[in-house]
C-alpha positions in Angstrom: -72.6 -10.2 -60.9 -75.0 -8.4 -58.6 -77.2 -9.8 -55.9 -80.9 -10.1 -56.8 -83.4 -7.8 -55.1 -81.0 -4.8 -54.7 -80.8 -1.6 -56.6 -77.5 -1.0 -58.2 -75.5 2.1 -57.6 -72.5 2.4 -59.9 -70.1 5.2 -58.8 -67.3 6.3 -61.1 -64.1 6.6 -59.0 -61.9 9.0 -60.8 -58.2 8.4 -60.6 -58.5 5.7 -58.0 -55.8 3.1 -57.6 -56.1 1.1 -54.4 -57.6 3.9 -52.3 -60.8 2.2 -51.3 -59.0 -1.0 -50.5 -56.6 0.9 -48.2 -59.5 2.7 -46.5 -61.3 -0.5 -45.5 -58.4 -2.8 -45.1 -58.8 -3.3 -41.3 -58.8 -7.1 -41.2 -62.7 -7.2 -41.3 -64.1 -7.4 -44.8 -67.4 -5.7 -45.6 -69.0 -8.1 -48.1 -70.6 -7.0 -51.3 -74.1 -8.0 -50.2 -74.0 -5.3 -47.6 -72.5 -1.9 -48.5 -69.0 -2.6 -49.8 -66.5 -2.7 -52.6 -67.2 -5.4 -55.1 -64.3 -5.9 -57.6 -62.8 -8.6 -59.7 -59.1 -9.6 -59.9 -58.3 -7.3 -62.8 -59.7 -3.9 -62.1 -60.2 -0.8 -64.0 -61.9 2.3 -62.6 -65.1 1.3 -64.4 -65.2 -2.1 -62.9 -65.5 -0.9 -59.3 -69.0 -1.0 -58.0 -70.1 0.5 -54.6 -73.2 -1.3 -53.5 -75.5 0.2 -50.8 -78.9 -0.2 -52.5 -79.8 3.4 -52.3 -79.8 5.9 -55.2 -77.2 8.7 -54.7 -79.8 11.5 -54.9 -81.6 10.1 -52.0 -78.4 9.8 -49.9 -77.6 13.4 -50.7 -81.1 14.3 -49.5 -80.4 12.5 -46.2 -77.2 14.4 -45.8 -78.8 17.8 -46.5 -81.5 17.1 -44.0 -78.9 15.9 -41.3 -80.2 18.4 -38.8 -83.7 16.9 -38.8 -84.6 14.5 -36.0 -85.9 11.0 -36.8 -89.4 12.1 -36.0 -89.1 15.0 -38.5 -88.0 12.7 -41.3 -90.3 11.5 -44.0 -91.3 7.9 -44.0 -89.2 7.3 -47.0 -86.1 8.8 -45.2 -86.8 6.8 -42.1 -86.8 3.6 -44.3 -83.6 4.7 -46.1 -81.9 5.4 -42.7 -83.0 2.0 -41.5 -81.6 0.5 -44.7 -78.2 2.3 -44.1 -78.1 1.1 -40.5 -78.6 -2.4 -41.7 -76.2 -2.2 -44.6 -73.4 -0.4 -42.7 -74.0 -2.3 -39.4 -74.2 1.0 -37.6 -76.7 2.3 -35.0 -78.9 5.4 -35.5 -76.4 7.8 -33.8 -73.5 6.4 -35.8 -75.3 6.7 -39.1 -76.2 10.3 -38.2 -72.6 11.1 -37.4 -71.4 9.4 -40.7 -73.9 11.4 -42.8 -72.9 14.6 -40.9 -69.2 13.9 -41.6 -69.7 13.1 -45.2 -71.8 16.3 -45.6 -69.0 18.4 -44.0 -66.3 16.9 -46.1 -68.4 17.1 -49.3 -66.9 14.4 -51.4 -67.9 14.0 -55.0 -71.4 12.5 -55.3 -70.0 9.3 -56.8 -67.7 8.8 -53.7 -70.4 9.2 -51.0 -71.0 5.5 -50.8 -67.2 4.9 -50.5 -66.8 7.3 -47.7 -69.8 5.8 -45.8 -68.2 2.4 -46.1 -64.9 3.9 -44.8 -66.5 5.4 -41.8 -68.4 2.2 -41.0 -65.1 0.2 -41.2 -63.5 2.7 -38.8 -66.4 2.3 -36.3 -66.1 -1.5 -36.4 -62.3 -1.4 -36.0 -62.4 1.2 -33.1 -65.0 -0.8 -31.3 -62.7 -3.8 -31.5 -59.5 -2.0 -30.6 -61.0 -0.4 -27.5 -61.7 -3.8 -25.9 -59.9 -4.1 -22.6 -56.8 -6.4 -22.3 -55.9 -8.6 -19.3 -52.8 -6.5 -18.7 -54.5 -3.1 -18.8 -54.2 -0.9 -15.7 -57.7 -0.8 -14.0 -57.9 3.0 -14.6 -57.1 2.5 -18.3 -59.5 -0.4 -18.6 -62.3 1.7 -17.2 -61.6 4.6 -19.6 -61.5 2.2 -22.6 -65.0 1.0 -21.7 -66.1 4.6 -21.5 -64.5 5.4 -24.8 -66.2 2.3 -26.4 -69.5 3.6 -25.1 -68.8 7.0 -26.5 -68.0 5.5 -29.9 -71.2 3.4 -29.7 -73.1 6.7 -29.1 -71.2 8.4 -31.9 -70.0 11.0 -29.3 -66.6 11.6 -31.0 -65.7 14.5 -28.8 -66.1 12.4 -25.7 -64.2 9.6 -27.3 -61.3 12.0 -28.2 -61.2 13.3 -24.6 -61.2 9.8 -23.1 -58.5 8.7 -25.5 -56.4 11.7 -24.5 -56.8 10.6 -20.9 -55.8 7.1 -21.8 -52.7 8.4 -23.5 -51.8 10.4 -20.4 -52.3 7.4 -18.2 -50.3 5.2 -20.6 -47.5 7.8 -20.7 -47.5 7.8 -16.9 -47.3 4.0 -16.9 -44.5 4.1 -19.4 -42.6 6.6 -17.2 -43.2 4.4 -14.1 -41.9 1.4 -16.0 -38.9 3.2 -17.3 -38.0 4.5 -13.8 -38.5 1.0 -12.4 -36.3 -0.4 -15.2 -33.6 2.2 -14.4 -33.8 1.3 -10.7 -33.4 -2.4 -11.5 -30.3 -1.7 -13.6 -28.9 0.4 -10.8 -29.5 -2.6 -8.4 -27.5 -4.7 -10.8 -24.7 -2.1 -10.5 -24.9 -2.5 -6.7 -24.5 -6.3 -7.2 -21.4 -5.6 -9.2 -20.1 -3.3 -6.4 -20.5 -6.2 -4.0 -17.8 -7.9 -6.2 -15.8 -4.7 -6.3 -16.3 -4.6 -10.1 -16.2 -0.8 -10.5 -16.0 -0.6 -14.3 -19.0 -3.0 -14.6 -20.9 -0.9 -12.1 -20.1 2.3 -13.9 -21.4 0.9 -17.2 -24.6 -0.2 -15.4 -25.2 3.2 -13.8 -24.7 4.8 -17.2 -27.4 2.4 -18.6 -29.7 3.3 -15.7 -29.3 7.0 -16.4 -30.1 6.5 -20.1 -33.4 4.7 -19.2 -34.6 7.7 -17.1 -37.4 9.4 -19.1 -37.6 13.2 -19.7 -38.8 15.2 -16.8 -36.8 13.3 -14.2 -33.5 15.1 -14.4 -32.9 14.7 -10.6 -33.1 11.0 -10.9 -30.8 10.9 -13.9 -28.4 13.1 -12.1 -28.4 10.8 -9.2 -27.3 7.9 -11.4 -24.6 10.1 -13.0 -23.2 10.9 -9.6 -23.0 7.2 -8.7 -21.4 6.4 -12.0 -18.8 9.2 -11.5 -18.1 7.9 -8.0 -17.4 4.3 -9.1 -15.3 5.6 -12.0 -13.2 7.5 -9.5 -12.8 4.4 -7.5 -11.7 2.4 -10.5 -9.2 5.1 -11.5 -7.9 5.7 -8.0 -7.5 2.1 -6.9 -6.6 0.5 -10.2 -4.5 3.1 -11.9 -7.1 3.6 -14.6 -6.5 7.1 -15.9 -9.3 6.7 -18.5 -11.8 6.1 -15.7 -10.6 9.3 -13.9 -10.9 11.3 -17.1 -14.5 10.1 -17.6 -15.3 10.9 -13.9 -14.1 14.4 -14.5 -16.2 14.8 -17.7 -19.2 13.4 -15.9 -18.9 15.7 -12.9 -18.6 18.7 -15.1 -21.7 17.6 -16.9 -23.5 17.3 -13.5 -22.3 20.8 -12.6 -23.8 22.2 -15.8 -27.2 20.9 -14.7 -27.0 22.1 -11.0 -28.2 25.6 -10.0 -25.6 27.0 -7.6 -28.1 29.4 -6.0 -30.8 26.9 -5.5 -28.6 23.8 -4.9 -25.5 25.3 -3.2 -24.5 22.4 -1.1 -25.1 19.8 -3.9 -23.1 22.1 -6.2 -20.2 22.4 -3.7 -20.1 18.6 -3.1 -19.9 18.0 -6.8 -17.1 20.6 -7.1 -15.3 18.9 -4.3 -15.5 15.5 -6.0 -14.4 17.1 -9.2 -11.4 18.4 -7.4 -10.6 14.9 -6.1 -10.6 13.4 -9.5 -8.5 16.3 -11.0 -6.0 16.0 -8.2 -5.6 12.2 -8.5 -5.2 12.4 -12.3 -3.0 15.4 -12.1 -0.6 13.6 -9.8 -0.1 11.0 -12.6 0.2 13.3 -15.6 2.9 15.6 -16.9 2.3 19.3 -16.4 0.3 21.1 -13.8 -3.0 21.9 -15.6 -5.1 19.3 -13.8 -3.6 20.3 -10.5 -4.3 24.0 -11.1 -7.9 23.0 -12.0 -8.1 21.1 -8.7 -6.9 24.1 -6.7 -9.6 26.2 -8.4 -12.3 23.6 -7.7 -11.5 23.5 -4.0 -11.3 27.3 -3.7 -14.9 27.7 -5.1 -16.0 24.9 -2.7 -14.8 27.0 0.2 -17.0 29.9 -1.0 -20.0 27.7 -0.3 -18.8 25.7 2.6 -17.8 28.5 5.0 -16.2 27.9 8.4 -19.1 29.6 10.1 -21.8 27.5 8.4 -20.3 24.1 8.0 -17.0 24.0 9.9 -16.1 20.3 9.3 -16.9 20.5 5.6 -14.9 23.7 5.4 -12.0 21.9 7.1 -12.2 19.0 4.7 -12.1 21.3 1.7 -9.1 23.1 3.3 -7.2 19.9 3.6 -7.9 18.9 0.0 -6.8 22.4 -1.1 -3.6 21.8 0.9 -3.1 18.4 -0.9 -3.4 20.0 -4.4 -1.0 22.9 -3.4 1.4 20.4 -1.9 1.5 18.4 -5.1 2.0 21.5 -7.2 4.7 22.7 -4.8 6.6 19.4 -5.3 6.8 20.1 -9.0 7.7 23.8 -8.9 10.8 25.6 -7.7 10.6 27.6 -4.6 8.5 27.0 -1.5 5.5 29.3 -1.8 3.0 26.6 -2.7 4.3 24.3 0.0 4.0 27.1 2.6 0.4 27.6 1.4 -0.2 23.9 1.9 1.2 23.9 5.4 -1.0 26.8 6.3 -4.1 25.2 4.9 -3.4 22.0 6.9 -2.8 23.9 10.1 -6.0 25.9 9.9 -7.9 22.7 9.0 -6.6 21.1 12.2 -8.2 23.9 14.2 -11.6 22.3 13.3 -10.5 18.8 12.7 -9.4 18.0 16.2 -8.5 14.6 17.4 -11.3 14.6 20.0 -13.9 15.7 17.5 -13.0 13.7 14.3 -10.0 11.5 15.1 -9.7 9.9 11.7 -9.9 13.2 9.8 -7.4 14.6 12.3 -5.0 11.8 11.5 -5.5 12.2 7.7 -4.7 15.9 8.0 -1.6 15.2 10.2 -0.4 12.8 7.5 -0.8 15.3 4.7 0.8 18.0 6.8 3.8 15.7 7.2 4.1 15.4 3.4 4.3 19.2 2.9 6.7 19.6 5.8 8.9 16.8 4.5 9.1 18.3 1.0 10.0 21.7 2.5 12.6 20.0 4.7 14.2 18.4 1.6 14.7 21.8 0.1 16.0 23.6 3.2 19.1 23.3 5.3 18.8 21.7 8.7 16.4 19.1 9.9 13.7 21.0 11.7 11.0 20.6 9.1 11.9 16.9 8.6 11.6 16.3 12.4 8.2 18.0 12.3 7.2 15.8 9.5 8.2 12.6 11.4 6.3 13.9 14.4 3.2 14.5 12.2 3.3 11.0 10.8 3.8 9.4 14.2 0.8 11.4 15.5 -1.3 10.1 12.6 -0.3 6.5 13.3 -1.8 6.8 16.8 -5.3 6.8 15.2 -4.4 5.1 11.8 -3.7 1.7 13.3 -3.2 -1.3 11.1 -6.0 -3.3 12.8 -8.6 -0.5 12.2 -7.4 1.1 9.0 -4.8 -1.0 7.2 -4.6 1.0 4.0 -4.3 4.4 5.7 -1.8 2.9 8.1 0.3 1.6 5.1 0.1 5.0 3.4 1.4 6.8 6.5 4.1 4.2 7.0 5.3 4.9 3.5 5.4 8.6 4.2 7.2 8.1 7.5 9.7 6.0 5.6 10.4 8.9 3.3 11.0 11.4 6.1 13.2 9.0 8.0 15.2 8.3 4.9 15.7 12.0 4.2 16.9 12.5 7.8 19.1 9.4 7.5 20.8 10.8 4.4 21.8 13.9 6.5 23.2 11.9 9.4 26.4 9.8 9.7 24.8 6.6 11.1 22.3 4.2 9.5 19.7 4.0 12.2 17.2 6.3 10.5 17.8 4.6 7.2 17.1 1.2 8.7 13.9 2.6 10.3 12.9 3.8 6.8 13.4 0.3 5.3 11.4 -1.2 8.1 8.6 1.3 7.5 8.5 0.6 3.7 8.5 -3.2 4.2 5.6 -2.8 6.7 3.6 -0.7 4.2 4.1 -3.4 1.4 2.4 -6.0 3.6 -0.9 -4.1 3.0 -0.1 -2.3 -0.3 0.0 -5.4 -2.4 0.6 -5.3 -6.2 -2.7 -7.1 -6.9 -4.9 -4.7 -4.9 -3.2 -1.4 -5.3 -0.6 -1.7 -8.1 0.4 2.0 -8.3 0.7 2.4 -4.5 2.7 -0.8 -4.4 5.0 0.5 -7.1 5.5 3.8 -5.2 6.5 2.0 -2.0 8.8 -0.3 -4.0 10.4 2.8 -5.5 10.8 4.3 -2.0 12.2 1.1 -0.6 14.7 1.1 -3.4 15.8 4.7 -2.4 16.5 3.7 1.2 18.3 0.5 0.2 20.4 2.5 -2.2 21.4 5.0 0.4 22.3 2.2 2.8 24.2 0.4 0.1 26.2 3.5 -0.8 27.5 3.5 2.9 28.3 -0.2 3.0 31.2 -2.0 1.4 29.2 -4.8 -0.2 26.7 -4.6 -3.0 23.8 -6.6 -1.6 21.8 -3.6 -0.6 22.4 -1.9 -4.0 21.4 -5.1 -5.9 18.2 -5.1 -3.8 17.6 -1.5 -4.7 18.0 -2.2 -8.4 15.5 -5.1 -8.1 13.0 -2.9 -6.2 13.2 -0.3 -9.0 12.8 -2.8 -11.8 9.7 -4.4 -10.3 8.3 -0.9 -9.6 8.7 -0.1 -13.3 6.4 -3.0 -14.2 3.5 -1.0 -12.9 5.0 2.5 -13.2 4.9 2.4 -16.9 5.6 5.4 -19.2 2.1 5.2 -20.7 0.4 5.0 -17.4 2.3 7.4 -15.1 5.0 9.1 -17.2 6.4 11.3 -14.4 6.5 8.5 -11.9 8.2 6.3 -14.5 10.7 9.1 -15.1 11.4 9.4 -11.4 12.0 5.6 -11.0 14.2 5.6 -14.1 16.3 8.3 -12.4 16.5 6.3 -9.2 17.4 3.1 -11.0 20.2 5.0 -12.8 21.5 6.2 -9.5 21.7 2.6 -8.1 23.3 1.3 -11.3 25.8 4.2 -11.1 26.8 3.4 -7.5 27.2 -0.3 -8.4 29.2 0.6 -11.5 31.5 2.8 -9.5 32.5 -0.3 -7.5 33.1 -2.5 -10.6 36.0 -2.4 -12.9 34.0 -2.4 -16.1 31.6 0.3 -17.4 28.5 -1.8 -18.2 26.6 -0.7 -15.2 27.6 2.9 -15.7 26.4 2.8 -19.3 23.1 1.3 -18.1 22.9 4.2 -15.6 23.4 6.8 -18.4 20.6 5.1 -20.4 18.2 5.1 -17.4 18.9 8.8 -16.7 18.4 9.8 -20.3 15.2 7.8 -20.6 13.8 9.6 -17.5 14.7 13.0 -19.0 12.5 12.3 -22.0 9.4 12.6 -19.8 10.8 14.6 -16.9 11.5 17.7 -19.0 12.6 21.0 -17.6 9.3 22.7 -18.8 7.2 20.1 -17.0 9.0 19.6 -13.8 12.1 21.8 -13.4 13.3 20.5 -10.1 13.0 16.8 -10.9 14.6 17.5 -14.3 17.5 19.2 -12.4 17.9 16.2 -10.1 18.1 13.8 -13.1 20.6 16.1 -14.9 22.7 16.2 -11.7 22.7 12.4 -11.6 23.6 12.2 -15.3 26.5 14.6 -14.7 27.7 12.3 -11.9 27.8 9.2 -13.9 29.3 10.9 -16.9 32.0 12.2 -14.6 32.7 8.6 -13.3 32.9 7.3 -16.9 35.2 10.2 -17.8 37.5 9.3 -14.9 37.9 5.8 -16.4 38.5 7.0 -20.0 41.6 8.6 -21.4 39.9 11.4 -23.2 37.9 14.4 -21.9 34.6 14.1 -23.8 32.7 12.5 -21.0 34.1 14.9 -18.4 33.1 17.9 -20.6 29.6 16.5 -20.9 29.4 16.2 -17.1 30.5 19.8 -16.6 27.8 20.9 -19.1 25.2 18.8 -17.3 26.1 20.5 -14.0 26.0 23.9 -15.6 22.4 23.2 -16.8 21.4 22.0 -13.3 22.7 25.2 -11.7 20.1 27.2 -13.7 17.4 25.5 -11.7 19.2 24.6 -8.5 19.9 28.2 -7.4 21.4 29.1 -4.0 18.2 31.0 -3.1 15.7 28.3 -4.0 17.4 25.0 -3.0 20.7 25.8 -1.2 21.7 22.2 -0.5 21.1 21.0 -4.0 22.9 24.1 -5.3 25.9 23.2 -3.1 25.9 19.6 -4.3 25.8 20.7 -7.9 28.6 23.2 -7.4 30.8 20.7 -5.5 30.3 17.9 -8.1 31.1 20.2 -11.0 34.2 21.2 -9.0 35.3 17.6 -9.0 34.8 17.2 -12.7 36.7 20.5 -13.4 39.5 19.3 -11.2 40.0 16.1 -13.2 39.8 18.1 -16.4 42.4 20.6 -15.0 44.8 17.8 -14.3 44.4 16.3 -17.8 44.8 19.7 -19.4 47.5 20.8 -17.0 45.5 23.9 -16.2 46.3 25.4 -12.8 43.6 28.1 -13.0 40.9 25.5 -13.6 42.2 23.4 -10.7 42.0 26.4 -8.4 38.4 27.1 -9.6 37.6 23.5 -8.8 38.9 23.8 -5.3 36.9 27.0 -4.7 33.7 25.3 -5.8 34.3 22.3 -3.6 35.0 24.4 -0.6 31.8 26.4 -1.1 29.9 23.1 -1.1 31.6 21.9 2.0 30.9 25.1 3.9 27.2 25.1 2.9 26.7 21.5 4.1 28.6 22.1 7.3 26.5 25.2 8.1 23.4 23.2 7.4 24.5 20.5 9.8 24.6 17.9 7.0 27.6 16.0 8.4 28.0 13.2 5.8 28.1 15.5 2.8 30.2 18.0 4.6 32.7 15.2 5.3 32.6 14.0 1.7 33.4 17.5 0.2 36.1 18.0 2.9 37.8 14.9 1.5 37.4 16.2 -2.1 38.9 19.5 -1.1 42.0 17.7 0.2 42.3 15.9 -3.2 41.9 19.2 -5.0 44.7 20.8 -3.0 47.0 17.9 -3.7 46.1 18.3 -7.4 47.0 22.0 -7.3 50.3 21.2 -5.7 51.1 18.6 -8.3 50.3 21.1 -11.1 52.5 23.8 -9.4 55.3 21.3 -9.1 55.0 20.5 -12.8 53.4 17.1 -12.3 
């Protein structure tokens, strides 16, 4: 049905299925009484009528004459243009643009009307879409108005340019909003840090970094740095090795982004922090790979932070290098790494003076004490140990409990170790009592809730001092206290979390159980000791930590010997001799003379018992020779208690030889 008073233009639309509908479906219908699609519900191509009221040949003529101005047009063309303006709801400039576009695209004659309708719909839609919104930025609102005016004037080039400017402004606004959102997320992280929720803060800093848009790498890197820092805190303070591993991964990612030449100090600071995380995790893991990486990280830091340019930063890196070397030295045979560590600390102290940086001076003194103490444990005499005690006491002059309770506790723990080691080499118990006092003081600040791994370390050390005291006393109270200290330490020092520390505490527990078992008639405690030693050896392997492995093997040999003395057969004694033989491959006279002597003497005791059971005089004489070598070594080193012990064992060995010579 057509509207009366209009000419009818029927255009055949070849192959059309829904195209016209899609082209004008902008939410604003163009009714059939204007210039539009008129269609029934059930359509075929022939049913579609495009109604504009103008014969197609006249429209084609208008297109061909598109370059003519309105004045140059014929009266008939003027009337047709006016009709198109009315039918399409376009102004003169818009109609001219529409005709020009259709002319350039050259659709089939039967589709000209359709395309004019499509263009008219686009004009109407664009005019509507370019209306300003209440939330528009003032600059964007102004450009939208300019773009609407350009569309009104059919100046499509100007409209394109203005819309590009709006896109640029919108992108800038999006970037600002994204950066603001990232900043707000980071502020939430800061709130989490007020609650000391390091894991939560790390997750929030990660979210902030993800919100940072492209082109703002420096901002994103800043959030990564903060994330890595709180991950380190989580790992360091809560024994979270996963957090430390993530901090290492993140800091390496940051280093990949930094330009060493252009950002030397930033690069060095990140390397320094990477070294910290590697060292902390390396202390907890088996093997030395992380520690070697830490040493390498600190060495490259020192290439940037030179003594001449930044003396205090250089000294700080030197101290941390010393820390990593000291930890490596504790796991390796020999003293080369430890000597390197001592040297690093001493040169660091040339810049880190007490007058200049008292707290840093104290920290370096504390760490120097650790290296000296470890060296002293491996050498004869007590000079290094006395130096270590002196270094710790110096550190405590600045590291007071009132000012720095946690640092004070750490140094008290270390002082306890040095005093204990000295006490083991002296006859009396004064040093050992001082060591127990130092450990108990440290535990007042190193609580299980706040610092579980540090608490466990000090519990383990307290157990060591109590065990040594208990071994010198007649009763078992101190030894029972030692066993309890080790057992509670193992609740935090788990095999999964800190395998090497777990192995060390298992070894120490075995030693206390062995000493208790030696004082009891049964063998239950001794069997428990064997179990503890063997458990520790599963992690503390010879390949991973040769000296600690040797210590555990030595202890295993001792308890097997004690069990063998109580049994009629020789199987346990033979196992003990074999354990001592394995130990002597690591505890050599050149590397650790005192431990070598102890191993030699203990093996001599086991050989002596075997000699008597086998009635073997030659074996008995070999046993005496080994015990005498042990006695002489400890006597020369000034280690009076052990010298006295082996002197007594030598007397027993001589009596044994006399019995064997006399035929029993």
